[in-house]
C-alpha positions in Angstrom: -11.2 42.5 -3.0 -8.2 44.9 -3.2 -5.9 45.2 -6.1 -3.1 43.8 -4.0 -4.8 40.4 -3.4 -5.3 39.8 -7.1 -1.8 40.8 -8.2 0.2 37.8 -9.5 3.3 38.7 -7.4 1.2 38.8 -4.3 -0.5 35.5 -5.1 2.8 33.9 -5.7 4.3 35.2 -2.5 1.3 34.1 -0.5 1.5 30.6 -2.0 5.2 30.4 -1.2 4.6 31.5 2.4 1.8 29.0 2.9 4.0 26.3 1.6 6.8 27.4 3.9 4.5 27.4 6.9 3.2 23.9 6.1 6.8 22.6 5.6 7.9 24.2 8.9 5.0 22.7 10.7 5.8 19.2 9.3 9.4 19.6 10.3 8.4 20.6 13.8 6.2 17.5 14.1 8.9 15.2 12.8 11.5 16.9 15.1 9.2 16.5 18.1 8.5 12.8 17.2 12.3 12.2 16.8 13.0 13.7 20.2 10.3 11.5 21.8 11.6 8.3 20.2 15.2 9.2 21.2 13.9 9.6 24.8 12.2 6.2 24.6 15.4 4.6 23.2 17.4 6.2 26.0 15.0 4.9 28.7 15.0 1.4 27.1 18.7 1.4 27.1 18.9 2.4 30.7 16.5 -0.3 31.8 18.5 -3.0 29.9 21.8 -1.7 31.4 20.4 -1.9 34.9 18.9 -5.3 34.4 22.1 -6.7 33.0 24.3 -5.1 35.7 22.2 -5.7 38.7 20.1 -8.8 37.6 17.0 -7.0 38.8 14.7 -8.4 36.1 11.3 -6.9 35.7 11.2 -5.4 39.2 13.3 -2.4 38.0 10.6 -1.6 35.4 7.9 -1.7 38.0 9.8 0.7 40.3 10.8 3.1 37.5 7.3 3.3 36.3 6.0 4.3 39.8 8.8 6.9 40.3 8.4 8.5 36.8 4.6 8.7 37.2 5.0 10.2 40.6 7.6 12.8 39.3 5.5 13.6 36.2 1.9 13.0 37.1 0.6 15.0 34.1 2.6 13.3 31.5 1.3 10.0 30.0 3.5 7.3 28.5 5.5 6.1 31.6 3.3 3.2 32.6 4.7 -0.2 33.3 3.5 -1.4 29.9 5.0 1.6 28.1 8.4 1.1 29.8 8.5 -2.6 28.8 7.7 -1.5 25.2 10.7 1.0 25.4 12.9 -1.9 26.6 11.7 -4.1 23.7 12.2 -1.2 21.3 15.9 -0.9 22.3 16.6 -4.6 22.5 15.0 -5.3 19.1 17.0 -2.6 17.2 20.2 -2.0 19.2 22.1 -5.1 17.8 22.0 -3.3 14.4 21.8 0.4 15.3 23.3 2.8 17.8 20.4 5.3 17.4 16.8 5.1 16.2 17.0 4.2 12.5 15.7 6.8 10.1 12.8 4.7 8.7 11.5 4.0 12.2 12.1 7.6 13.4 9.4 8.8 11.0 6.7 6.8 12.7 4.4 7.6 15.6 5.1 5.5 18.7 1.8 3.6 18.3 2.8 2.4 14.9 6.2 1.3 16.2 4.5 -0.7 19.0 2.3 -2.4 16.4 5.5 -3.5 14.5 7.2 -4.6 17.6 4.2 -6.7 18.6 3.9 -8.5 15.3 7.4 -8.6 13.7 10.3 -10.6 15.0 12.8 -9.9 12.1 14.6 -6.5 12.0 14.7 -6.4 8.1 11.0 -7.1 7.8 10.3 -4.5 10.5 12.3 -1.9 8.6 10.4 -2.9 5.4 7.0 -2.1 7.1 8.4 1.1 8.7 9.6 2.4 5.4 6.4 1.5 3.6 4.3 3.0 6.4 6.2 6.3 6.3 6.1 6.4 2.5 2.4 5.7 2.2 1.1 7.5 5.3 -0.7 4.4 6.6 -2.9 4.6 9.7 -2.2 2.2 12.5 -5.1 0.0 11.4 -3.9 -0.1 7.8 -0.4 -1.0 9.0 -1.8 -3.8 11.0 -3.8 -5.0 7.9 -0.7 -4.9 5.7 1.3 -7.0 8.2 -1.5 -9.5 8.6 -1.6 -9.9 4.8 2.2 -10.4 4.5 2.9 -7.5 2.2 6.6 -8.2 2.5 6.1 -11.6 0.8 4.1 -10.1 -2.0 5.6 -6.7 -2.9 7.5 -6.7 -6.2 7.2 -10.4 -6.8 4.8 -10.5 -9.8 6.4 -12.1 -12.9 7.0 -9.4 -15.6 9.3 -8.4 -18.5 10.0 -5.0 -17.0 13.8 -5.5 -16.6 14.0 -6.5 -20.3 12.0 -3.7 -21.8 12.2 -0.7 -19.4 15.3 1.3 -18.6 16.6 1.5 -15.0 15.5 2.8 -12.6 12.0 2.8 -14.2 12.1 -1.0 -14.4 12.9 -1.5 -10.7 10.3 1.1 -9.7 7.6 -0.6 -11.8 8.5 -4.0 -10.5 8.2 -2.8 -6.9 4.8 -1.3 -7.7 3.2 -4.7 -8.4 2.3 -7.4 -5.9 1.7 -11.1 -6.2 -0.9 -12.1 -5.1 -3.2 -9.2 -4.6 -5.5 -9.6 -1.6 -9.0 -8.8 -2.7 -10.6 -10.3 0.4 -13.2 -7.5 0.4 -14.8 -9.2 -2.7 -17.3 -11.9 -2.3 -17.7 -14.0 -5.4 -19.5 -17.1 -6.4 -17.6 -19.9 -8.1 -19.4 -19.0 -11.3 -18.3 -15.4 -11.2 -17.1 -13.8 -14.5 -14.8 -11.0 -15.2 -17.5 -8.3 -15.1 -18.5 -9.5 -11.6 -14.9 -8.9 -10.4 -14.8 -5.6 -12.1 -18.2 -4.5 -10.6 -17.1 -5.3 -7.1 -13.6 -3.8 -7.4 -15.1 -0.5 -8.6 -17.8 -0.6 -5.9 -15.0 -1.0 -3.4 -12.7 1.5 -5.1 -11.1 2.9 -1.9 -10.0 -0.6 -0.7 -9.0 -1.5 -4.2 -6.7 1.5 -4.5 -5.3 0.8 -1.0 -4.3 -2.7 -2.1 -2.9 -1.5 -5.4 -0.7 0.9 -3.5 0.3 4.6 -3.6 0.4 6.3 -6.9 -2.6 4.7 -8.7 -5.2 7.2 -10.0 -8.4 5.5 -11.3 -9.5 6.8 -14.7 -12.3 4.5 -15.6 -13.8 1.1 -16.2 -14.6 -0.3 -19.7 -12.6 2.6 -20.9 -13.3 3.1 -24.7 -10.6 3.2 -27.4 -11.3 3.7 -31.1 -8.8 1.9 -33.3 -9.4 1.6 -37.1 -13.0 2.5 -36.7 -13.5 -0.3 -34.2 -14.4 0.2 -30.5 -12.4 -1.5 -27.8 -12.9 -1.4 -24.1 -10.2 -1.6 -21.4 -11.4 -3.4 -18.2 -9.7 -0.8 -15.9 -7.5 2.1 -16.7 -5.2 3.9 -14.2 -2.5 6.6 -14.3 0.4 6.0 -12.0 1.7 9.4 -10.7 5.1 8.1 -9.7 5.8 6.0 -12.7 4.3 8.8 -14.9 2.5 6.3 -17.1 -0.8 4.7 -17.9 -1.6 1.3 -16.4 -4.0 -1.0 -18.2 -5.5 -3.7 -16.1 -7.2 -6.8 -17.6 -9.2 -9.1 -15.3 -9.5 -12.8 -15.7 -11.4 -15.1 -13.4 -9.6 -18.3 -14.6 -6.1 -19.4 -15.0 -3.6 -17.4 -17.0 -3.5 -18.2 -20.7 -0.6 -17.0 -23.1 -3.1 -15.4 -25.5 -4.0 -12.8 -22.8 -0.6 -11.2 -23.4 -1.4 -10.5 -27.1 -4.6 -8.8 -26.2 -3.1 -6.5 -23.6 -0.1 -5.8 -25.8 -2.5 -4.5 -28.4 -4.2 -2.3 -25.8 -0.9 -0.9 -24.7 0.0 0.0 -28.2 -3.3 1.8 -28.6 -3.0 3.7 -25.3 0.5 4.8 -26.2 -0.7 6.2 -29.5 -4.0 7.7 -28.4 -3.5 8.7 -24.8 0.2 9.0 -23.9 1.4 12.6 -23.8 4.7 14.3 -23.8 6.6 13.4 -20.7 4.7 10.2 -20.1 6.6 6.9 -19.8 5.6 3.8 -21.8 2.3 2.4 -20.6 2.3 -0.7 -18.5 -0.1 -3.7 -18.6 -1.2 -5.8 -15.6 -3.1 -9.0 -16.1 -4.9 -10.0 -12.9 -6.0 -13.7 -13.0 -7.3 -16.2 -10.5 -4.3 -18.4 -10.9 -1.1 -18.8 -13.0 1.9 -20.9 -13.6 5.1 -18.9 -13.5 6.8 -20.7 -16.3 3.8 -20.1 -18.6 4.0 -16.4 -17.8 7.7 -16.2 -18.4 7.4 -17.9 -21.8 4.5 -15.7 -22.8 6.4 -12.5 -22.0 9.8 -13.5 -23.2 9.8 -11.8 -26.6 7.2 -9.1 -25.9 8.5 -5.5 -26.1 5.6 -3.9 -24.1 6.0 -3.8 -20.3 3.6 -6.3 -18.8 3.2 -8.0 -15.4 1.0 -10.9 -14.4 -0.4 -11.3 -10.9 -2.9 -13.6 -9.3 -5.6 -12.4 -6.8 -7.3 -13.9 -3.8 -11.0 -13.3 -3.0 -13.7 -14.7 -0.7 -15.7 -17.3 -2.6 -19.3 -18.2 -1.7 -19.9 -22.0 -2.1 -22.5 -22.9 -4.8 -24.9 -24.5 -2.2 -25.0 -21.2 -0.2 -25.1 -19.1 -3.4 -28.3 -20.8 -4.6 -30.0 -20.1 -1.2 -29.3 -16.3 -1.4 -32.2 -14.2 -2.6 -31.8 -12.4 -6.0 -32.0 -8.6 -6.3 -35.5 -8.9 -7.8 -36.7 -11.0 -4.8 -35.3 -8.5 -2.3 -37.0 -5.6 -4.2 -40.3 -7.6 -4.3 -40.1 -8.3 -0.5 -39.4 -4.7 0.3 -42.3 -3.5 -1.9 -44.7 -5.7 -0.1 -43.7 -4.2 3.3 -44.3 -0.5 2.1 
């Protein structure tokens, strides 16, 4: 290794050049995608104009697909189905926009077609387009979020954020939470306790983080805190990279009870004293329970000065009669040992 390669000025310059290359590549990809979407918008507009002026109906799409494919045999994307999608693209958004809206312009064409196929309201479509661009969802994840009605759950958890956090931190924190959370990747019996939920959430940490949303960094389960020579354990502890704060999560398999607020309020005070560093925002608490009454939550949070939200969650439950028929871990191990 030469002296040049280890010099701080060289390392800094090299890092800046790499960053510039990456940024330029990303801009080139986005520019190419914007040009492609502008072309699809233009084609859709032309098809609609011809149909309206000449009353040709779907026949014009059929003919145009044949002619474009004959003229450009090596270029994909001009099939009959694709041209109808371009027409739908233009018809869906043109009443509100004269060009491709910015949120939509950041998405690949396949993602846009998924939105067009599943969403009939422009505002809801723009919600998913913005969320997809912000979170970098794959097409399958976008499809999952639409199926699970994310737009009806995002930012709807009851909380006291507006009362105890300054703007815009309060608005950002509120939009971070969902209600309910869809933990349909969990399979729980009706007798499940909090530790069962915790075990399965950690075992499915990738899907758990996906449902929580962008920005959550998992720090640990049963996270230990020492207060006044006593040990306390947080069910789950996260750090949110956008909110710049710790997030304490308490799991409850039953209905919300007001006393849960006192417990998580205590934990938040301890986390702020023991873990919160310079530049960190006040820690946030999230109580996840199987069910809740909104009025009970509002009363419980009304005079609390720590930021706390309460959300319910949905899982797959195994009926008791089926649960009793399933083999235990010991029985499975015994069966496997007998076959070896």
